[in-house]
C-alpha positions in Angstrom: -9.2 0.0 -50.7 -11.2 2.9 -49.4 -12.7 5.5 -51.8 -10.8 8.8 -52.1 -10.5 11.8 -54.2 -7.0 12.3 -55.6 -5.6 15.8 -56.4 -2.2 15.9 -58.0 0.1 19.0 -58.1 3.7 20.0 -58.0 3.8 19.4 -54.3 6.6 17.2 -52.8 4.7 15.4 -50.1 1.4 13.4 -49.6 -1.3 14.9 -47.4 -4.7 13.6 -46.3 -7.9 15.5 -45.5 -11.4 14.4 -44.5 -13.9 17.1 -45.4 -17.2 18.0 -43.8 -19.0 15.6 -46.2 -16.9 12.7 -44.8 -14.9 12.5 -48.0 -11.3 11.5 -48.1 -9.1 13.9 -50.1 -5.6 12.8 -51.0 -3.1 15.4 -52.3 -0.1 13.9 -54.0 2.9 14.8 -56.2 2.3 14.6 -59.9 4.6 11.6 -60.5 3.9 9.5 -57.5 2.5 6.1 -58.3 -0.9 4.9 -57.3 0.8 1.9 -55.6 2.7 4.2 -53.2 -0.3 6.4 -52.6 -2.4 3.5 -51.6 0.4 2.0 -49.5 0.4 5.4 -47.6 -3.4 5.1 -47.1 -3.0 1.6 -45.6 -0.3 3.0 -43.2 -2.7 5.8 -42.2 -5.8 3.7 -42.1 -6.4 4.1 -38.3 -6.2 7.9 -38.5 -8.4 7.9 -41.6 -11.0 5.6 -39.9 -11.2 7.9 -36.9 -11.5 11.1 -39.0 -14.2 9.5 -41.2 -16.2 8.3 -38.2 -16.1 11.8 -36.6 -17.0 13.6 -39.8 -19.8 11.2 -40.6 -21.4 11.9 -37.2 -21.2 15.7 -37.8 -23.1 15.5 -41.1 -26.4 17.1 -40.3 -29.5 15.2 -41.4 -31.7 16.7 -44.1 -34.7 18.5 -42.6 -38.2 17.0 -43.0 -40.1 20.3 -42.4 -42.1 18.8 -39.6 -43.8 20.2 -36.6 -41.3 21.3 -33.8 -38.3 20.7 -36.0 -35.6 23.4 -35.4 -34.2 25.8 -38.1 -31.3 28.2 -37.9 -31.7 31.9 -38.1 -28.9 34.4 -37.2 -27.0 31.7 -35.3 -29.9 30.4 -33.2 -32.3 27.5 -33.5 -36.1 28.2 -33.7 -38.9 25.6 -33.9 -41.2 25.3 -36.8 -44.8 25.1 -35.8 -47.2 23.7 -38.4 -50.9 24.4 -37.9 -53.8 24.3 -40.5 -55.0 27.7 -39.2 -51.8 29.4 -40.1 -51.1 31.1 -43.4 -49.8 29.0 -46.3 -46.7 31.3 -46.3 -43.8 30.9 -43.9 -43.7 33.5 -41.1 -41.4 34.2 -38.2 -42.5 36.0 -35.0 -39.2 36.2 -33.3 -39.7 33.0 -31.4 -40.8 30.4 -33.9 -41.4 29.8 -37.6 -45.1 29.3 -38.5 -46.7 27.8 -41.6 -49.7 25.8 -42.7 -47.5 23.4 -44.5 -43.8 24.2 -44.7 -41.3 23.0 -47.3 -37.8 23.6 -48.7 -39.0 26.3 -51.2 -40.7 28.3 -48.4 -37.6 28.4 -46.3 -35.3 29.3 -49.2 -37.6 32.2 -50.2 -37.9 33.4 -46.6 -34.1 33.1 -46.0 -33.4 35.0 -49.2 -35.7 37.9 -48.3 -34.5 38.0 -44.7 -30.8 38.1 -45.9 -31.6 40.8 -48.4 -33.0 43.0 -45.7 -30.2 42.4 -43.2 -27.1 42.0 -45.4 -27.5 44.7 -48.1 -27.5 47.6 -45.7 -24.4 46.2 -44.0 -22.7 45.8 -47.3 -23.5 49.4 -48.2 -22.3 50.5 -44.7 -18.9 48.8 -44.9 -18.4 49.9 -48.5 -19.1 53.6 -47.7 -17.1 53.6 -44.5 -14.0 52.3 -46.3 -14.6 54.0 -49.7 -15.0 50.8 -51.7 -17.2 50.9 -54.8 -18.9 47.7 -56.0 -21.1 47.1 -59.0 -24.0 44.6 -59.0 -24.9 42.4 -56.0 -26.4 39.0 -56.5 -27.8 36.7 -53.8 -27.4 33.0 -54.5 -27.8 29.7 -52.7 -24.5 27.9 -53.4 -23.0 24.7 -52.2 -19.3 25.7 -52.4 -19.0 29.5 -52.0 -20.1 31.9 -49.3 -19.3 34.9 -51.5 -17.2 36.1 -54.4 -16.0 39.4 -56.0 -15.5 39.5 -59.7 -12.8 41.3 -61.6 -15.2 44.2 -62.3 -16.3 44.2 -58.6 -19.6 42.4 -58.9 -20.3 40.8 -55.6 -22.1 37.5 -55.0 -23.3 36.5 -51.5 -24.7 33.2 -50.4 -28.1 34.0 -48.7 -27.9 30.8 -46.7 -25.6 32.8 -44.4 -28.7 34.3 -42.9 -28.6 31.2 -40.6 -25.2 32.3 -39.2 -24.6 35.0 -36.5 -24.5 38.6 -37.7 -20.7 38.7 -37.0 -20.2 35.9 -39.5 -22.3 37.7 -42.2 -20.2 40.8 -41.6 -17.0 38.7 -42.1 -18.1 37.4 -45.5 -19.3 40.9 -46.6 -16.0 42.4 -45.5 -14.0 39.6 -47.1 -15.6 40.2 -50.5 -15.3 44.0 -50.2 -11.6 43.6 -49.5 -11.2 41.9 -52.8 -12.1 45.2 -54.5 -8.8 46.5 -53.3 -6.8 43.3 -53.3 -7.6 40.6 -55.9 -5.8 37.9 -53.9 -5.4 36.5 -50.4 -2.1 38.1 -49.7 -0.8 39.5 -46.4 -2.1 43.0 -47.5 -5.5 41.5 -48.2 -5.8 40.0 -44.7 -4.4 43.2 -43.2 -7.2 45.2 -44.9 -9.8 42.7 -43.7 -8.5 43.1 -40.1 -8.6 46.9 -40.5 -12.3 46.7 -41.4 -13.2 43.9 -39.0 -10.6 43.4 -36.2 -12.3 40.3 -34.8 -12.7 38.6 -38.2 -10.7 35.5 -37.2 -13.4 34.2 -34.7 -16.1 34.5 -37.4 -13.8 32.8 -40.0 -13.3 30.0 -37.6 -17.1 29.7 -36.8 -17.8 29.4 -40.6 -15.1 26.7 -41.0 -16.5 24.7 -38.1 -20.2 25.2 -38.7 -20.7 26.2 -42.4 -21.7 22.7 -43.5 -24.8 23.0 -41.4 -26.0 26.1 -43.3 -26.1 24.2 -46.6 -28.3 21.4 -45.4 -31.8 22.6 -46.6 
């Protein structure tokens, strides 16, 4: 029997999902037996195999921080050039990344600083335009969330978003700002998001399709 993660709830039916990490998620009713769940998996084995194969191929390989390796910035790939004559710090000239000897820590630091310079003014702009008051802003590198808004309107943003197009960064910012007014994902919430960012659905879709690539450092 294949490995899977089982999530039980008050639902009435079984459902299957293969996530971006090529993991099989099974959602099942609370009282349904393991025997029936695994019988269902056998019946759906062909579909599961195809989905797992496709998902596995899409999992990006971890970077090696080597010469001419590409790295994302604002939705585009740029090569990393390593040269002993360069500075020990990571730099970007608009065409390429440059460093004497690059590593993960350098990219995380550079991405965080770049995100701060680009995202914070945009956060302030959308908040002022729509009269939304937030408290503290924290920039984090997270494996699960792109952003969050607490009950007291503290906002967290995942600085790995600096690899995504500006429109996607705007979507996450607007999404979290909308939670200042609506602490849920109701129809009113999404209506307010659309009011602030009419084309948000394209950015939301981009993040769903490509977000796993941004967490690969």
